[in-house]
N, C-alpha and C positions, 0 to 999 in steps of 0.2 A: 909914610902912614902906611898900615898892611889893609890889602882888600879882601872882604868875606866875598866867598864864593857866591854865598846867593847876588851880591853886586854884580859882582863880574858876569855872571848868569842872564841875569836881568838885563843888563846893558848890550851885551852881545848874542844871546839869544832866546830872549822872549818873545813866546807867538801865542796869537789869539788861540781860543779854546776849537777843537776842530767839532766839526760838525754834528759828526756821528755819534757825540756824546750824548747829545741831548735827545736820540732814538732808545735810548735804553729801556724806557717804561713799556715799549712795544717788542721787544727783544723776542718775545714767544710768535710772533710775525716770522714765517721763514724767510718770506725777502729781506725782512727788519735786521732778521739775526744774521745773513750773508754781508749786508752792508756794512754790518758794526764791525764783525771780524774783517773784512775788507778793509773797512777805513782804520781800524787799529793797526791793522799789518804797513798799511803805508803812512801811518803817521811816526813822528819823531819818538822814537824808541831808546828806554834805557834797560840794557841786557845787564841781567848780574847771574852768573853762573855760582854755583854754590854758596845760595842763598839766605837759607835757615829764614828766619825770622826778623832779619835785618831791617828796619825800616827809614834807617838815613837816607837812601839814595832818593827814597821817595821825597821823603821829607825835602832835603838839600832843592831837587828841578822842581818841585810841585810850588814851594815857595816863591820860586824866583820865575816862575809859569815859563820854564822854559823846557819843558815835555808833559804830555798828558797820556803819556803809555808806556810802562813799565813790561817789562820781564821778568820773573822771578823763577830761577831752575835750580831743584835740589832733588837727586835721587833717591836722598834719606830722609826726605817729610811727609810722614802719612798723611792724606787728604783730612784724615779727623784732627790732626794738628792744624792745617792750615785753616780749616774751616772755624776753629776755635780762635784763632785769632785775628783771621780776615774778617769773619761776618759780625762787622762792627755795628751796633746802636746807639742813638743818643742814649746816656746816662750807663754807657759800660765803659769809663776810660782806660781799664786794661787792655780792651782789645780793640783791634783793627788800629785806623791813623786817628791820632787825633784831630777832633773838629768834624770829623765824617763819619757819614754812615753807608752802607752797600745799598743800592736800590735795585741793580739788577746781578744775577750770576748766570753766567751761560757756562754748560758744559760741552767744552769744544771736543771734537773727533780731530785727528790725527789728518786726516786728508784735509778737512778743512784749513789746517795752515800750511799744508804742503800737498797740495793736489796735483802733485808729478813726480814720477820715477824718481828716485834720489841717486845720485852719481857722489861719491864721497871722495872728499879731498883728504881723507887719509885711508891708506891700504889694512887691509886685515892684519899684515903683519906690525904696523905703528899702533893699531890701536888692541893690540894683543893683552895688553897688559890690563886692558879695562874689563876684559872677559872673567866673568865670576867675582868680578869687584863688586858688584849692586847689592846693596842689601834689599832683603824680601817685601819691597812695599809693590802696593799693589799702583801701576800708574793712573795719573788724572792728569787734564787739562782745564784748568778752570779760570775764565775769564770773569773779574770782578768790575763793575762799574761804581764808584763811590762819589755821593755828594756831599758837599759842605752844608754845613749846618749852621744855625744862629748859636751863640754870638758874634761865630768867626767871621770874619770879610778878605776882603782882596788880599791883605797884607800876609794874612793866612797860608793861604793858597788859592788854587785855580776852584771855581765851583764845581768842575766836573774832573774825573780821571780813570785810569782806567790799570788794572794788574792782570797781567797772566802768571797763574802758576804752575807751573810743570814738576811732573814728576819724570827727569828727565835728565840725561847725561849732559853737561854745559857745554864739553864741546861740540858733541854731535847735533844738538839742537840748536846751535850756532851754524852750524854746517848746512842743515837743514833747512832753516828758516831765511836765512842770509847770503847763504854761498852757492845757491844753486843758478844756472841760468836764467831760469824762469822767476825766481826771485822776486816777488815784489815789496818786500819789505827790507829796510836800509838800515843797519845801525848807528844811532846817533853816539851814543855813550856806553861803552863797556865798564862795568865795576871790577877792579883788580885788586882781590886780596886772597893771599891764599892762608887760610886757616890751618894752625900746623897739625890738628888731630881730626880736621873737618871728614874725612873719611872719602876724600876726591880722590879717583888715581892717578891724576896728571895737574903738575901745577898750572896755572892760570896768567903767568907774568911773561916775562922776557923769555923769549926762545922756548917755551911753552907749546904743547900741540894746539893749544885755542889761537897761540900767535901764529903758528904754520898754517891753519886751516884760512886764516884771514889772508895771510901772504899769499898761497897757492890761490885762491879766489879774488884775490884783487878789493875784500869788502871788509873793508877797516872802517873803525866809526870815528867822527871828528875829534871826540875827546875820550880819553881816560880817566877816570876816579880812580885813585890808586893811593893803597894802605902804604904808603912808601917806606914806613920801617920795617914791612916783612915782606914786600915784593916790588919787582923791579918794572919800571913800566917798558913796553914794547920799543924794538926798533922804530928811526923814523917820528918818535913823537921828543916833545921839548915843553918846559914849564910853559905856561900862558904866558903871552906877551903883554904889558903891563906898565909901559911907559917909566920905567924906572922904579915904580911901587911892586910890591909883594903881594902874593895871594896868599891870605890866612888859612891855613889848614883848620880842617874839622874833626874831632874824635867822631869815630862811628865802628857798629858792629859791637859784638859781646864783649870785647875785651878794650874797647874803646882808642883804637890805634888811628893814628892822625891821618887822615886823608887830604889830597889835595888832585886837581886837574892839570892833566896834560892833553897838548892839541898835539893832532897831525902837523909834521911841518909842509909848509907849501911846496916843497919842492922835493917832497917824498913820492917815489913812484913804485909801484907794486912791482916786485922784480919777480915774474914766476916762476917756481922752481922747476927744472927738470922732472916731471912726473906724470906719470898717467894716472888720470881718474880711475877712482875702481866704482863699480856698481857692482859687487859681489860683497857678499858679510852677513851678518845675523841682522836683522830688524830692529833688535830689542837694544842696538845703540843708542837709538832715540826711543824712550821708553815712555811712550803714552800712547791711548788706546786707537785703535787701527779704527 
């Protein structure tokens, strides 16, 4: 009998709500603000490059109480569009996440996410294809904290969760946030779906530069959520083990491609390529405010 991804995540990855989410109402205090951002970065993070307005990963992991922090990265989504669909209130079912309203918004600065010099895991030559590819969208980084409202209960999802929306390149942002020697953030799950005409300069699936950055740094997520009809899972991953049962995929995204979970193999080891990290290159590889 197929096992739903929600049930699998509940059984294997359910976690209590992080304490920092309870400080949202005091986020105007500089010390509390810093604690919220640090708490977010130290939490179990679901990372979605090229996310657009796709709420499926939040719905999935939130319903399972398996993650409370999400990073949505898209360099083609203007801030006004993010605000239109992210700033939900009760009585506005077409906006935000069903059953939730946002209770705090933090405009985050680049040095609050990466307060160190970036040593890139891709050389300027390897990133050359990206130059001039980015649409003319003003960079931003917005951290939203959401709270569940009545009549929704625990089965619907967590009491609170947070989403960081970045106008950034999905590969460079992954490198900057997760792959530096001083990084405090660790990826829990990466959403892998290559939207055919999504405007991304490279793919995110197997043999992509995103996988290459993870390989060179050793910053691998525990899980991948893969739209397997259009994208391939990374090396060193396999379908999740279910003792003879199968995991039931779910449709997600604009085109409702089926998605399923892959787990990092227990005997997989990051083999670093022969490569010298590069500290030279245009800072607009990571496109959010300095």
